[in-house]
C-alpha positions in Angstrom: 18.1 119.6 -97.1 21.7 120.5 -97.0 23.5 122.6 -99.6 25.3 119.6 -100.9 22.2 117.7 -101.5 20.4 120.8 -103.1 23.3 121.2 -105.5 23.3 117.4 -106.4 19.6 117.7 -107.1 19.9 120.7 -109.3 22.7 118.9 -111.3 20.3 115.9 -111.8 17.5 118.2 -112.8 19.7 120.1 -115.3 21.1 116.9 -116.8 17.8 115.3 -117.1 16.4 118.5 -119.0 19.4 118.4 -121.2 19.0 114.8 -122.3 15.4 115.0 -122.8 15.7 118.2 -125.0 18.5 116.4 -127.0 16.4 113.4 -127.7 13.3 115.5 -128.5 15.3 117.4 -131.1 16.9 114.3 -132.5 13.6 112.4 -132.9 11.1 115.3 -133.5 13.2 117.5 -135.6 16.4 116.2 -137.2 15.2 112.6 -137.7 11.4 113.1 -137.9 11.3 111.0 -141.2 12.9 107.7 -141.6 15.8 107.9 -144.1 19.0 106.1 -144.5 21.9 107.8 -142.6 25.0 108.7 -144.7 28.6 108.6 -143.4 28.9 112.4 -143.6 25.7 112.9 -141.6 26.7 110.3 -139.1 30.2 111.7 -138.6 28.8 115.3 -138.0 26.4 114.0 -135.5 29.2 111.9 -133.9 31.2 115.1 -133.6 28.2 116.9 -131.9 27.8 114.2 -129.3 31.6 114.1 -128.5 31.6 117.8 -128.3 28.8 117.9 -126.0 30.5 115.1 -123.8 33.5 117.3 -123.5 31.7 120.4 -122.8 29.9 118.5 -120.0 33.3 117.6 -118.6 34.2 121.2 -118.6 31.0 121.9 -116.5 31.8 118.9 -114.2 35.2 120.5 -113.7 33.9 123.7 -112.5 31.0 122.2 -110.4 32.9 119.2 -108.9 36.7 119.9 -109.4 39.3 118.4 -111.5 39.2 114.8 -109.9 35.4 114.4 -110.8 36.1 115.8 -114.3 38.9 113.2 -114.9 36.7 110.4 -113.7 34.0 111.5 -116.0 36.4 111.6 -119.0 38.0 108.2 -118.1 34.7 106.5 -117.7 33.2 108.0 -120.8 36.2 106.8 -122.9 35.8 103.3 -121.4 32.0 103.3 -122.2 32.5 104.7 -125.7 35.1 102.3 -126.4 33.0 99.3 -125.4 30.2 100.6 -127.4 32.5 100.6 -130.6 33.1 96.9 -129.9 29.5 96.2 -129.4 28.5 98.0 -132.8 29.3 94.7 -134.7 26.6 93.0 -132.7 24.1 95.5 -133.7 25.2 95.1 -137.4 24.7 91.2 -137.1 21.3 91.7 -135.6 20.3 94.2 -138.5 21.6 91.7 -140.9 20.0 88.7 -139.3 16.6 90.4 -139.5 17.1 92.2 -142.7 16.3 95.5 -141.2 15.7 98.1 -144.1 18.5 100.8 -143.7 15.9 103.7 -143.4 14.5 102.1 -140.2 17.7 101.3 -138.2 17.9 104.8 -136.7 14.5 104.4 -135.1 15.3 101.1 -133.6 18.6 102.4 -132.2 16.9 105.6 -130.8 14.2 103.6 -128.8 16.8 100.9 -128.1 18.8 103.5 -126.5 16.0 105.2 -124.6 15.3 101.9 -123.0 18.9 101.4 -122.0 19.1 104.8 -120.4 16.3 103.6 -117.9 17.8 100.2 -117.5 21.1 101.7 -116.7 20.0 104.2 -114.3 18.4 101.3 -112.2 21.6 99.2 -112.4 23.8 102.1 -111.4 21.7 103.0 -108.6 21.7 99.3 -107.3 25.2 99.0 -107.8 26.2 102.2 -105.9 23.7 101.2 -103.2 25.3 97.8 -102.8 28.8 99.0 -102.8 27.8 101.4 -100.0 26.3 98.7 -98.0 28.5 95.8 -98.6 32.2 96.5 -99.4 32.7 93.0 -100.7 30.7 93.7 -103.7 33.7 95.5 -105.0 35.6 92.2 -105.2 32.6 90.8 -107.0 32.7 93.5 -109.6 36.2 93.2 -109.9 36.2 89.5 -110.5 33.3 90.1 -113.2 35.6 92.5 -115.1 38.6 90.1 -114.9 36.6 87.3 -116.4 34.9 89.5 -119.0 38.4 90.9 -120.0 39.8 87.3 -120.0 36.9 86.0 -122.2 37.2 89.0 -124.6 41.1 88.3 -124.9 40.4 84.9 -126.1 37.5 85.9 -128.3 38.2 85.5 -132.2 34.8 86.9 -133.4 31.5 87.7 -132.0 28.6 85.3 -132.4 25.0 86.3 -132.3 22.2 83.9 -132.1 18.9 85.8 -131.9 17.1 82.5 -132.3 18.2 81.5 -128.9 17.0 84.6 -127.1 14.6 83.5 -124.7 12.8 86.9 -124.4 12.1 87.0 -128.1 11.0 83.3 -127.9 8.6 84.0 -125.2 7.2 87.1 -126.8 6.6 85.3 -130.0 4.5 82.7 -128.0 2.3 85.1 -126.4 2.0 87.9 -129.0 1.3 87.5 -132.7 3.9 89.1 -135.1 3.5 90.0 -138.7 5.7 88.2 -141.4 6.7 91.5 -143.1 7.8 94.9 -142.0 5.1 97.5 -141.9 7.1 100.6 -142.6 8.8 101.9 -139.5 6.0 100.8 -137.2 6.4 98.6 -134.2 2.8 97.6 -134.0 -0.3 97.3 -136.3 -3.8 96.5 -136.0 -5.6 94.0 -138.2 -9.1 93.0 -137.9 -9.3 94.5 -134.6 -6.3 92.6 -133.3 -3.0 94.1 -132.3 0.2 92.5 -134.0 3.8 93.3 -133.5 6.0 93.9 -136.5 9.4 92.4 -137.2 10.7 95.9 -136.4 9.8 95.5 -132.7 11.4 92.0 -132.5 14.6 93.7 -133.5 14.1 96.3 -130.9 13.6 93.7 -128.2 16.8 91.9 -129.5 18.7 95.3 -129.1 17.4 95.8 -125.5 18.3 92.3 -124.4 21.8 92.9 -125.9 22.3 95.9 -124.1 21.4 94.1 -120.9 24.3 91.9 -121.6 26.7 94.8 -122.4 25.7 96.4 -119.0 27.2 93.5 -117.1 30.6 94.6 -118.2 30.2 98.5 -118.7 28.7 99.4 -115.3 31.1 97.7 -113.1 33.9 99.2 -115.3 32.6 102.8 -114.7 32.0 102.0 -111.1 35.7 100.8 -110.9 36.6 104.5 -112.0 34.1 106.6 -109.8 31.6 105.9 -106.9 29.7 109.1 -107.8 26.4 107.9 -109.3 26.1 111.2 -111.1 29.5 110.7 -112.8 28.9 107.0 -113.7 25.4 107.7 -115.1 26.3 110.8 -117.1 29.4 109.2 -118.7 27.3 106.0 -119.7 24.5 108.4 -121.1 26.8 110.4 -123.2 28.4 107.2 -124.5 25.2 105.6 -125.3 23.7 108.9 -126.9 26.4 108.8 -129.4 26.2 105.2 -130.1 23.7 105.6 -133.0 25.8 108.2 -134.9 28.8 106.1 -134.3 27.1 103.1 -135.6 26.4 104.6 -139.0 29.9 106.5 -139.0 32.1 103.5 -138.7 29.8 100.5 -139.5 31.9 100.1 -142.7 35.3 100.4 -140.8 34.5 97.8 -138.1 37.0 95.4 -139.6 39.7 98.0 -139.6 39.7 98.1 -135.7 40.1 94.3 -135.6 42.5 94.5 -132.6 40.5 96.8 -130.6 38.8 94.0 -128.6 42.3 93.1 -127.3 42.8 96.6 -125.9 39.4 96.5 -124.4 40.0 93.2 -122.6 43.2 94.8 -121.1 41.3 97.9 -120.1 38.5 95.7 -118.3 41.2 93.6 -116.7 43.1 96.6 -115.5 39.9 98.3 -114.0 39.1 94.8 -112.3 42.5 94.8 -110.7 42.0 98.4 -109.6 38.8 97.4 -107.8 40.4 94.2 -106.3 43.5 95.9 -104.8 41.6 99.4 -103.9 41.7 98.5 -100.0 45.7 98.4 -100.1 46.7 100.2 -103.1 45.1 103.4 -104.6 45.5 104.1 -108.3 44.9 107.6 -109.1 42.3 108.6 -111.6 44.8 110.4 -113.7 46.9 107.2 -114.0 43.7 105.1 -114.9 43.1 107.8 -117.7 46.5 107.4 -119.1 46.2 103.7 -119.1 42.8 103.9 -121.0 44.0 106.3 -123.5 47.4 104.5 -124.0 45.8 101.1 -124.4 43.3 102.4 -126.9 45.9 104.2 -128.9 48.2 101.2 -129.2 45.3 98.9 -130.1 44.0 101.2 -133.0 47.5 101.8 -134.2 48.4 98.2 -134.1 45.1 97.6 -136.2 46.3 100.0 -138.8 49.9 98.6 -138.8 48.7 94.9 -139.1 45.4 95.1 -141.0 43.2 92.0 -140.9 43.7 89.5 -143.5 40.8 89.2 -146.2 38.9 85.8 -145.8 40.0 83.4 -148.5 37.4 82.7 -151.1 36.5 79.2 -152.1 36.2 78.5 -155.8 
């Protein structure tokens, strides 16, 4: 094993221990009991996760250099921004299934844990495909262009859990209780195991994240080919997603123009991937485009607030 491979293995090992430690503290210490997350608590945790991501970027700078650190920050900003836009979907799911507020954190925790596993597999597959077949870059670029164009045309997000084939298939083969059983996913009745509606919500969150990954992973791969950078930026964005949900869930309507900025970012990264063989876009330029686009879309949302829907008599 070479020195480079040894250092890479140590990096993965340290990162894995860090993530497992943070998740254990979150679930077993700070959120051992189900309770409703207030805005102040959510903002504090959001600050913690963002601070950890920035501290990790500093570590990447000393371990891999300024280019890798810039790639990490750029990919992290893209992933975090996409997460903000997707928070509305989680809100709709929780409202559709009438999930009690104290149980939402647990659903997001286990949903995010599943997302970490799925995205690791997707990123490994994506990097492997790009290394073996260079034309896959153009496929990912095209996916981002189409996704950006669709997001640009999108007026409002629509969620139809009743059409989710995973949920429909699960209900056919596994009995589900009619009511919530506290914060439990499964209960046993008369010797038979039943799933609760809370587990159905968890399945909906997992399958929704599967759809999100179609955009987010190619976007990160458009910034960096290093699987360590791509995965760690995804992980830090996902880890902060729960706190971000409770912090800005009441402010989602304020950022009503954010999805236009995200659409332009996806299209920009898609074009960057398509022209990479002929024109190299420096990572620092990509970072500037991402920050500038996000800043403009947020500022525009503040300057031109969304109109309140008209009420019918």
